[in-house]
Structures are given as C-alpha cells and as structure tokens.
N, C-alpha and C positions, 0 to 999 in steps of 0.2 A: 549613397544608398546601395544596399546590396542588390546583386542582379537576381529579378524574381525567378529566373530559370532555374536556380540553384534549388528551389523548393521542390522542383520536380524529380530530383535526384532520389529523394526519400521515398516519393509515391512510385517512382519507376523501380526501385531496390524491392519495395514490398509487394507490388503487383505481379513482379516477375521474379520473386526470390528463388523459385525452385530452379528456374533457368540459370541464373547467376549462381546459385549454390552448386549445381551440377558442375559449370565450367570451373567455378574456383576448386571443387574438389579435384577435378582431373589435372589441373594445372599444378596444383599444389603436389599431387601424387607423384607427377611425372617428374616435378622439379626436385622432389625431395629424393627419388630414386636416383636421379641424374647425379644430383650435388654430392650425395654420400657415395655412391660409385666413383665419380671422378676424384672426390677428395682421397680415398682410400687408394685407388690407383696411383695419385701422384706420390701419397705417401710411401705405398710400397716401391714405386721407381727411385725416390730420393734416399730410402734408406738402403736399397738395393745398389745403387752408385756409390753412396758414401761407403758402404761396408765394403765393396770391392777395392776401393781406393786404401782405405785403412788396413784390411786384411791382406793386401798385395795380392791379389788373385792372379793365377797364372795367365799367360798369353797363349798357351799351347801345353800340349802334352803328349808322351809317346810312351810306349812299352816295347820291351826287346826281349829276344830270347835269351840273351846272356848279358851279363853285366856290362855297362857301357865302359869301353877302354878310355884310359886318361888321354890318348892321342886323338880319338873321336870326339871326346868332349872339348878339347882343346881347339880342334879344327871347326866345330860349330860355333863356339863362342867367339870365335875371331869375326863372324858374320854380326856381331853386335848383340849379342844375347847372352843371359847367365843361366845355366842348366842347374837344376836343383833336383836331389834325390827325393823321389816321390813313391818309395816302395810300398806295398799293400799286400795283406792277407785276406783271403775270403773264408768265412767261416759259415758254416750251415747251423742255422738255429732250429731248424725243423726240416721235414720233407721239401717244403716248398718256400722257404724264408733264407735269404743270404744277408749276412753282416760284413761287410768290406772294413777292414781295421788299418788305420794308418797310425805310425808314431806321431805325436803332436809336433807340427811343423813350426820352425822359429825363424824362417827367412822369406817364406810365401806361403799362400793359402792359409792364412793364420785362423785360429778358432776364434769364435765369439761366443762366449758362455753366456746363455739365455737363463738359467737357473741352476742352483748348486754350485760347484766349483770344478777345477781341472782335475784330472786323475793324479793320483801318485801311484805307488808301488800297488799291485793286484789291485788295480782299480780301472774303470772305463768311463768316458762320457760319450754318449750317444745322441744323434740327431735327434731334434725335437720332436719333428713330424713322425719319424720313424717310430720312437719311443711311444709317441701317442697312439699311434695306428697299432702297433703291435701289443700294447697294452702293458709296456715297461714304465717303471717310474723309479725316481731316485731311491736308492737303498735295496733296490732288487739286484739279482747277480744274473750274468750269463756266463756259460762255462767255456773255456777255451783250453783244449788239450786236458781236460780233466781238471783244470784250475779255475775256481771260481772267480769272477771278476765283479767288483761292486760298482754299479751305477752310480758315480758322483755327482753328475749333472747332465744337463741337456744342452746341447750347443747348435751352432749353425755354420756350416762351411761354406766359403765364398764359390768353390768348385763344385759344391752340390746343392744350388738353390732349388733344383728339380731333381728327384731321385730317379735317375737312369740307371739301370745297372748296366745295359749295353746302350752305346750311341745309337744304334739301329732300331732300338725297341719303339713299338707305336706310341706307346704312353707311358709316363713316369709311374712309378710304383712304389708307394710308400709303404704298402701292407706286406710286401714280400722282399723286400729290399731295403737296406738301411748303411749307414754308415757311422763309425765311431773312432775314437782315439784313445790310445794309450801312451805312456811314457817310453821315450825312446829305448830306455834300458828294458823294459817289458818286452819290447818288440824285437829287440837285438837277441833275445833269450829264446826266439822260436825258430824251429827248423829253417835251416835257408832253403831247403829244397820245396818249401812250402809258399816262399815270399815270391811273388811278382814283382819282375823289374820295371818299375816305372820312373818317369822323369817328367818334371815340368820346367818350362822355360819362360822367363820375362825378357821383354825387349830392354836393352839398356836406354834407349831413346823413348820416353814416355809420350813423346808428342806426335808420333808417327802418323799419318793419314790411313784412313781405312785400305787404302790401295797399297799402301808402302807396307803395312802390316800383312796383308795377303801375300805380297810378293816375297816378304822376308820369310814367312812361314814355308813357302814353296822352297826358298833356298835351304833352309834348315833341313828340310825333308831330303833335299837333293844331295846335300852334304853329308846327311847320315849314311845315305845309300852308298854313295861314294866311297864312304869310310869303312864300308864291310859290315856295316851294323845291320843286323837281321831283326828287322822291325817286325813286331806283331799288333801294332796299333800306332797310329798318329792322327792327332786332330788338334785344330786350332781351336781357341775359346769362341771364335764367331761361329764354329761349325760342332761344338761341343754341347749336345742337348741339356747336359745336367747344368750349365753356365747359361745358355743363350735362350733355353725355352721359355722362359718368362718373359724375356724381352719380345720375342715373337708373339707370345699370348697376348701381353698387354698392347702390343703393336697392331693387332687385328681387334680385341675387343673394345678397346676406347673409342676407336673411328666408327665402329658398329654403334656403339651406344650414342655418341654424339650425332650420326645420322638419324637414329630412331628419335632422339630428342628433338631434333630440328623437324621431323616429319610429324610429331604429334603437336608441337607447337605449331606448325605451319597450318595442320588441319583445325586447330582450335581457333586461328586468327582467321580463316575462311568461315567458321561456323559464327564468329563475331560478327564478320562482315555480312552474313546472311541475316543474321539477327537485326542488326543496324537497317539493312535494307528494308527488312519488314517492319521494323517499328516506324522508319519515314513513311512507308507506303500508309500504315494504320494512322499516323498521326499528320498526314498529308494537309488537311483542312487547317490543323493548328499552326502548322509551320507557314503555310501561305499567309495565315493572318499575323504571324509575328513579323515575317518579312514585309508586309503591308503597313505593320505598324512601326517600322523603323529599325528592326533588327538586322543586324548584318549577317551574311553568310559565314563570316569569320566566327561570329559569336555562336552562331547556331552548330558549326563546326567544332568549335570547341566543347561544346556542350554535349554533343553525341559522342565525342572521341574520350569524354572523362570517364563515364564507367567501364568500358572496355580496359582503359589504361588503369582505373584503380583496382579491378578486380584483378588484373594480371600483375599489379604492383604488390598486391596484399598476397597473392598465391605466391610470388617470389620470395617474399620475406618469410611466410611460414613455410614454405617449402624449403628453404636454404636451413632455417632453423632445425627444422626435423631431419635434413639431410646431414647436418654436421653434429648434431646431438644424438640422434638415434640410429639413423641408418649406417654409419660407420662399423657398430658392432656386428651388424649381419654381415657386410660385406668383409669385414676383416676375417670372420670366421670361414668365408670362403676361400680368401687367400691363403689363410693359416692352414686350412685343411688340405691345400695343394701344393704349397710351396714351403720350403724351409727358410724362413727370413727372420732376421733380428726384430725386435720388438719396433713397431712404426709408430710416429707421431703424426696425428691428424691437424692439419692447420688449413685455414682459409686458401683455396686455390684460386689464384686470379683468372685462369683460364675458365674454370667451373664457375666462378662468379658472371664472368662475362657470358658464358653460354645458357646459364639457368636464369638469368636476371636481365642482362642488357639485351640479349638477341631477342628473348620474347617480347619485351617491351617495344622493341624497332620493329619487330614484325607486327606487333598487333597495331601500332601506330601508322605504319606505312600502307598495311592492307586496309585498313579501316578510313585512313585519310583519301585514299584513291577511292574507295566505294562511296564515301559521303560526297567528296568533291563532284563526283559525277552525279549523284543524285540530286545535291542542292544546286546544281547549274541551271535547274529549271526557274522559271519566272514565277512569282507569287501566284497569279492567276492560274497557271497550271497546277500549281499544288491545290488552289480552292476548289479547282474542277476534279482533282485527282488524275490529270491527265499525265501520270508519270512514265508512261513509257512510249517510245516513240513508234511502237508497232501495236499500240493499244486497238487501232481499227483494223489490224492484220485479219485476214479471215481465218477462223479457228478450224485446227485440224479435223478433216472429217473422219470420224471413227466408224468401224464396221457395225453391221447391224447384228449387236447382242442384246442381252438382256438390259434392261435400264439400270439396274445395280451395277452392272460391269461396266457399262460406258460412263456412270457417273464417276466409279473408281478410276476409270483411266483417265477421266478429266482431270480429277484431283491431281493424279501422279504427274500429269503434262504441265499443269499449273505450278506445281512445285518442284520441277525437275532439278532447279539448282540445288534446293536442301537435299533432296534424294541422291543426288550425285555426290555430294559431300558426305552423305551417309554411307554410300557405296564405297569410297574410299576410306572411311573410318573403319568399316566392317572387313575390309581387306586388312589393314594395318592390324587391328585385333586378332583377326583370325591367323594372320601370319605369327604374332606373338605367341598365341596359345597352340599353334601347331608345334612351333619350336619347342616349347617347354613339355608338350606332351610326347611329341616323338623321340627325345632323347633315350628315354628308359628302354622302349621296345627296340630302338635302332641298335642300341650297344648290345642288348640281350640277343638280338637276332645274330648280331656279329660274332658273338662267343659261341652261340648255338652252332652257326656254319663253322667256325672253327672247329668244334669237337666233331661234328658230322664229317667233314672232310679231312681229319686226320688220317694220313696215309700208313702210319704204323704207331704202335703205342710208346715207342722209345725212339728218339733220335740222339745219337751221341757225336758230340763234336770233340775232336782231339787235338792235343797240342803236338802231337806226333805220330806217325802210324804205330799201331799197337795191335796186337791179337788179343781178343778176349779169352779167358779160359772156358767159357760155355758159349761157343760161337753160335751153335744151332742154325736156325734159318737166316741169321743176321746178314744183312747185305751191305758191302761196302759202298762207300760213295766219297766224292771230294767236294768240299764246301769252301767258298772264298767270297769275299766281301769287295765287290768293285763298285766303282762310281760312276755315276752319268750327269750330265748338266740338267737342271730342272728349271727351267726359265722363270715359271711364276714366282718360285721363291728366290730367284736370282743365285743359286748356289747348286754345289754338287750334292746328290743324295746316294746314300750307299744302298746297294741291291744284293741280295744274297744270289750268288752263282751255284746252283747244285749241279755237280758232274754225277750222271746216273750211269749204272751199266746198260748194254745194249738191250737186254734181255730182263731188263728191271720188272720184277713181280709187284712193285708198290706203284708203278706208272706203266702198265703194260699199253695204253693208249698211245704213247708217244712213240714216234719212229726216232731212234737214236744210233744211227750208223755211226761206227768210229770216223768215217771219212766225211761224216755230215758237216757242213760249214754253218747252217743255221740253228736258232734257239727257239725256245717256246717260253712266253711271259705269261706269270700268272694274271688273271684277270684285274686284279687290282692295280698292278703295274702298269698294264695295257692302258687303264682308264685313266691313271695319274698322268702318264707320258703322252696319252692320247695316239699310240701306236697301234696299228693292225698289221695283219699279215701281209709281208712283203716289204715292211718298213726296215729301214736300216739305222741302227742306232751305235752310237760311240760310248765306249766304256773305257776308262782307266783304273790300272791297279794302283792305289794311293802309297803302295809300299815300294813299287818298282818305277812307277810313272810309265809303264807301257801302256800305250794305247792301241785299242781294237774296235773294228767296226764288225758288227754281226748283223746277219737278216733273221727277221722275224718269220718263223715258219707257221706260226700259229699261237691261240690263247688256249689257257689251260685254267678250268676252274678251280682255282686253290686261293682260299681266303687268308691263308696262313701269314702272308707277308708280301713283301715286294721281292719277287722271286724270279730269277731265269733258270729255265731247264735245258740242259745240254749233255750231249754224251760225256763221259768221264774221260776218255782219251782225248776229246775236245778242249775239255778244261784244264786238264794236264798241261796242253801243248801251250795254252795261252798263259799259264802260271810257269812256264820254262821247268815244270818237274817231270821226273821218269814217267813213263806209260802206266806203271803198276802203283804209281804213288795213290795215297787215300788218307784221309784224316776224319772219317765219319763212318757211323753205321745206321742203317735202318733196322730195327728189330722189333719184334712182337713180345720179346720177353726182357727183363732187366740183365744186363750184362755185367760181367765181374772182370776185372783187370787186375794183374798182379801188382801194378804201379797205379793206385788210385790217383795220383796226381797227374797221370797223363789224360785224364777226363777234363777237357776245358768246360762244358756244357752239356746237360741232359735236357732234353726237350720232351715233353708230354703234353699231351692236350690238355691235360688241367694247368701246366706251365704257360701254355700260351693263352687259354682262357683266362687266368687270373688278371691280365690288365684290363678284364671287363670291371672287375672289382674296383679298381682306382678310377676308372673312367666314369663308372656310375656315381662314385663317391664325388667327383671333380664336377659333374655335369647336372646330376639331378637336383642339385640344391637351387639350380635355376627354375624349376618346374614351377613351384609355387608361386615365386614371383611373377613369373611370365603369366600363369593363370589368374592372379590378382590384377595385374596391369590389363590384361585382356577383358575382363570381365569390367572394370572401371570405364574403359574406353567405350565399350557396348553400350553400358547403362547410359553414361552421359551423353553419348551422341544421339541416342535413341529418346532419352528424356528431352534434351533441348529441341531436337528438329521435330519430333512427332508433336510436341507443344506448339511448336512454330506453325506447324501445318493447322492445327486446330484454331490456333489465334487467328491466323490469317483468313480462316474461313468462318469465323465466329457469327458473322452476318448470315451466311447462308444457313448454318446451323439453327439460327434463331429462326429464319424462315420456315426451317424443316418442322421446328417445334410448333410454329403458329398452324402449319398445315396438319398437325396431328400425329406427326412421327414421334414414336418413343426412342428413347436414349439407347436401346439395344438396337433399333432400325438405323439410327443415325450411325452408331459405331460401325455398323456394317459398310456404311459408304465411305468413313474418313479412315477409322483406325484399320479395318481391312485393307484399304489401299496402302497403308503404311506396312501393314502385316506381310502383304504380297511384296512391295519392294524389300523389306528386311530379310524375308525368305529367298528371294531371287537373289539377292545380293550375296548371301551366304552361301548359295550353290554356285553362282557365276564366280565368284572370287576363288573358290577352291583350286581350280587349275593354275590361277595367278599364284596362290599361296605355294602349291607346289612346286612351281618353278623359283619363287623366292627361295624357299628352304634348299633346294637343289644349288642355287647360286651361292647361298650363304655357306653351305657346307663345302663347296669348292674353294672358298677362301678358308675355311677351317684346315682342309686338306694341306695346303701351303705351308701350314706351319707342323703338321705331323710327318713323322719320317715313314709312316705306313699309309695305308689306304683304308677309310673307314666307308664302306657303301651306304648311300642314303636308303634308308628302308622306312617306308611309311606304310603300315598296315591299313586296310581297308577300312577297320572300324574307326580309326581316327576321323575320317571325313564326316560320317554321320555322327559322331561325337562332337566335331566343331559345330555343325549346323544346330544340334540339341542345345549345347550351352547357349549359342547366339540366340536362339529362339525362346529359350527360358530367361534368358537377361532380357528380352523384349517384353516376353509375357509378364515379367515381373513388374514391369511400370505401366501395363494395360490399364492396371486398375486405378492408377493415378490419373491416365487421361480420361477413362469414363467419369470420374469425379470431376473433371475439368468440363467436360461437355454438359454434366448436369447443372454447372454453377452458369453456364451461359444463359441470360435472360431473354424470355421471349420479347422483352421491351425493346431489346437490339433492334429488331425488324421494323418496329414503329417509330424509333429515333431515325433511321435512316433517311436521309435528305436526297439520296441521289434520284 
C-alpha cells in the first residue's frame, strides 16, 4: 500500500507553486552561471597548462644593452639552464599602437596557429586577440620599413597569454599592443640597430620546486651581472605579467565565484528552513493527528524533506544543463576578449559538479533536517494544541504609544523577524553584486580622467641612453629607474618607478628635493598599496645590480599615474651608481626630436596612460549585465518567497480583518507596508556594508594588479541601488495584493482556537 502522505506532494506543489517556482528559478540561474563559469575556467586552465608544456614556454627572459657574449652564456648555462636567442623589434602601426615582432621560434615559445597558416617570405602571423581588437584579418597587410607584409594567420604565443607591453603596466592592452611572428630570414634582413637583444631561458631540470626555480632565477641574474652583462630587463616567468597574469586572475576569480555560490545556496537553504518551519506551524493540527494515528517522526521528517530536496535536485539538473550547453559561450567570449589562448574544450568538471549539485543538496538536507528535527521533537498533544514554541506565553514586547497602524506593522515585523533577517541578508548580497556591476564603468572612467587631469607634462620621454634633443625648448631632464619592493599580500616583489627630479623642477614645484636629501615622496596609489605613511622606511632593490637601499618616506603626492617614488635626481643617480649629471628622460610640453630616433625607448602622453582604460572597460564591463541580472533575480525571489510567507502566516488574522470590514487596501497597509518598511530599511542599512564589501573585494583585485586602481563609488549609485531594489519589490506587490484578495472570510469562522 502506498504511503497516503505522497498525495500531499501534488497539493503542496500546486498551492505553493509561486514559492517553489521562485526558489527553483533562483537556484537554476545560480547553478547555471556557476557551472558555466567553472567549466570555462577549468577549460581555460587546462588548455593553458597543456599549451605551455607543448609550446615549451620560457622559465624567464632578459634583455641586454649589447649582445650576450659566448663566455657569459656558457657561465650561465653551467647553472643548469639553456639560453635561447629571443630578439624582437617594435613597429608603430599608428600613433598609439605598437606591434612587437619576433622571428618564428623553433626551440622554445613555440607558435600555436589558431586560424590560417604560418608565415613565409613577406608574410606575418598576428596574435589572435590583437588582430581582432585592432580590426585586422587574414589577407590584410601591415607595413614594415615600407614593405607590406600579408597576414597569413592568427596565432597565440605561450609567453603572451596576456598582452602586456611593459611588465610594470597596470593592465594588459590588446587595443594598442600586439605581437606577431615572421620567418627568421625576413627578421634577419631588418637593420640590426633596430633590434632589441632579447633572451629566454629554460631550466634543464623540469621537476624543480617553486622554491628551487626562484633560487635558480636569482642565480642566473647574479651570474649575468658578475659576467659584466649590462641588463636592461630581467623577469622570471612567475613574475612576467604576460605569462602569469591569467593565473593570478583565475586564482582570485574562481574562489570569489565559489564563495558567491556558497552564499546564495546557503541563503536559499535558510529560506527553505523558514518555509518548512512556517508550513509545520500552519499544519500543526494535521501533524498532531498523524502522530496520534501512528505515523512516526521519521516518516514525517522524510515527507517534509522531500520537496526541498526535489526542487534543489531539479534545479541542479536543469542548471547544469544550461551551464554546460548555453553559458560557456558567454564566458568563453569574456576569456577570449581578455586573453590570447588556444581554442578550449568544455567538459564536465568534477569540482563544478560537486559545488553546484552535491553541495546544494547537502546544505538543503542538513539545514532542513536540523530545523525539522527541532520542530518535530514536540508531542502530538502540543501539535494539536499548536503549542509549538517554548516561549509561547512569554510576555509580548511593549510597543511605544504610536498610531494603531504603526503598532500593528511593528508587531508583524517582530512576529516575522526570522524571515525578515533572511531578507536583509539576501538584500545585502544582491546589493553587493549589483554595486559591483554598476561601479566598474564609473570607477575606471574616473581613474582615466584623474590620469589626464594629473598629467604633469604633455610628453614624458624615456631614453635608452642620455641624448640631447634638437629642439630642447623648456624640456626638463630627469632620471627614471625601475626598482622593486616586497609586496606581502601577493607574496612577491612589485616594480616601482623611481623618478629623479631637478631640485627646482617646475613640474613638481610642491616637492622639497634638495640634493643632499635622503628621503623620498610616494604617489598616493603606492602609499595605499603598501600601507605606507610619512616617516615609514621602505626597502628597495635594484633588480639589475642587486643593490639594496632603505629610504624614508617624507610625504605623499597626489599622482594617479602609477606606482611612483619621487626624489632628487642627484639622490637617484647615487642609488644607481651613476654620474651626478646622468639622465635618461625628459619632461616636455612639446614633442621632441632626436637625431637618432632609436635612442627613444618610450614616449608617454596622457592619452598613452589613459588608453589602459579602454582595455579595462572591455575586460570588466561585460560583467555588468550578468551582475544586474543576478541581483534582480535574488531580489525578486527572496521578496516573493518571504512576503508570501508573511501573508500566509497571517492569513487567519487577515481573514478576521475582512470580517471586521477592512478593505484590501487597508489590509495591505498593515502587512505589505510592514514588508515595504523592512525592504526599504534593509536596502538603506546594507549600503555601508556593501561599500565595505566592495572595498575589500577590490583590495583582493589590487593584489594581482601591478598598479593601483582607487575605489570610486559615485554618490548616484547609492540611490540607484535603493531604486532598483524597491522597483523589484514593487513589481511583486501586485501579486501579493492578489494573494490577500484570495484569503476567504470563512477562514476566521473555521478557526477552532
């Protein structure tokens, strides 16, 4: 004989279809997003690791002022590494776009052809992401020294999975920087004076631990310096943003998404617990009758656990189907528009399956089991008398002398405080997601605008060697160097730009830069990143000479252009062991002309600095629609479920009010307005917590950025968050009014209490 309790499933599902449908929708959307994201992240990591192994990615690279001698190479290779030639040339495609060209490499950093074919004579293959961003396609041409090169294919390079022109750049930039390869013969035909001496190395022992790799990288650099090599750049693969940035990115994004998934599932589990608790209270007499009739508590426990588990399981199945069949296309676009990776294959991810299916089911079972066990611990007589709370006869909270409607609404809030507390937590989570999505665009735009506003000169020239311009005008000499300091949150050194300025610098007149001064000034971004204040002492190391120095912070400068240390030119030259009159850069308000154009290493303009905003907007703003969608879904589901719960719980009293002649509009003032007050209060009270959450999240984001992106939340976002939350709530108010209309007057007459 079938258990007659099973007949109640259909009735429960139909009578509470709105509640179950809302929970089902939220779980399905959450699981679909999470499973799709985790599957794509796993696919990207898998193809990245496989490609690095197959393409023999470098373990480090360096550049030199002169070609590496045979003796220096031999001395380094005795350390257990193999050095490879890795020369390149940089070609300006336009005023603000640079193409870095390598000869096709055959021993390491091998090319992966994505579409088309490898180049032959008078041909070139371009990085896929750069070609797409710059609007180039197979068959187009780029001109080098007046010679047109036909694009034969799009490629990915293992040493450029992220397109960073300089390792100290704040953000990758596929709009203004790209890489390409030509045949070795074509590359050999270009002027030697325009070739940058580059080298890569790979460890002979491929099983070295991370610690051993770091130690060996240090030994390689030390040996190069000891051999008299004049290094102009040295970076290990671990610290090379073009290689490691994607690892850092996924290393923070994936855990954050997992935490977000866990929070949403946890909230929904508690919602189910409140729903079941309310159901048991409403069906107390029925449960008492069943227990008195011989049904065991275990049978009732299984009965009331069935619907939460069934809804969760159905959501997990549908969510995973959508996650693997639909969502990967969306997330693959996000990865493909930010990173240069070979094509990835999406497959079922065991960890994602565990997190999106097993974990939600376990949470639902555990939380609801605890709730039901506590509720079903009462005797049949207590259920029949509806004595479900030990504090049932506790004295009611004394309310202030206010209007009847206000006191009534306050009593409703106190009676449903558990539901409203869950609603507050859900509103905070939804507001956080929404704020994150809405804040990205204004935050980056504000950063770009601040760079333009704070630019000290129209041009900043960095030179390979001291040189005088043909039109010096009012140009001011400076010394620039890149030193490193330890950054504990990231567990690695970060590069900091040191600017040596004239004592009477007209570009920084507010700074006291005496030649005999031993202190320095920090840009505000660097000070915030390092947590340094005036009077602090910081240790810096020259990565090319291993010289270590300790400097004292004199003050903080409002300069958003990068992580920068300002000091006198004489002091910096002394730190670099240079002559007192040494310089390698200019500040200028006009474009400078040099006899030898190759002496110019970099020209920085406000537009050049601000162009990183284009890439950052492209990378982050794709999250905005997803965040908005997820936040609104959370708002709607929680409000539908919990407001309906409040009305159902008070159905008897609403029926009494109808008997006494109260109209629907008046009843809604008592019950719906109580919920409205809680929703509005939760939206407003959660805003400070949301702000703290955003600041904490971006602190984690800063750990993977070489620069500092200040958190900027414009004031209009706060009322906008409240408006969206209230609009979501008011959208379901109509449904709850219908629910009140459907409560019959007969409910009051049938009550037997």
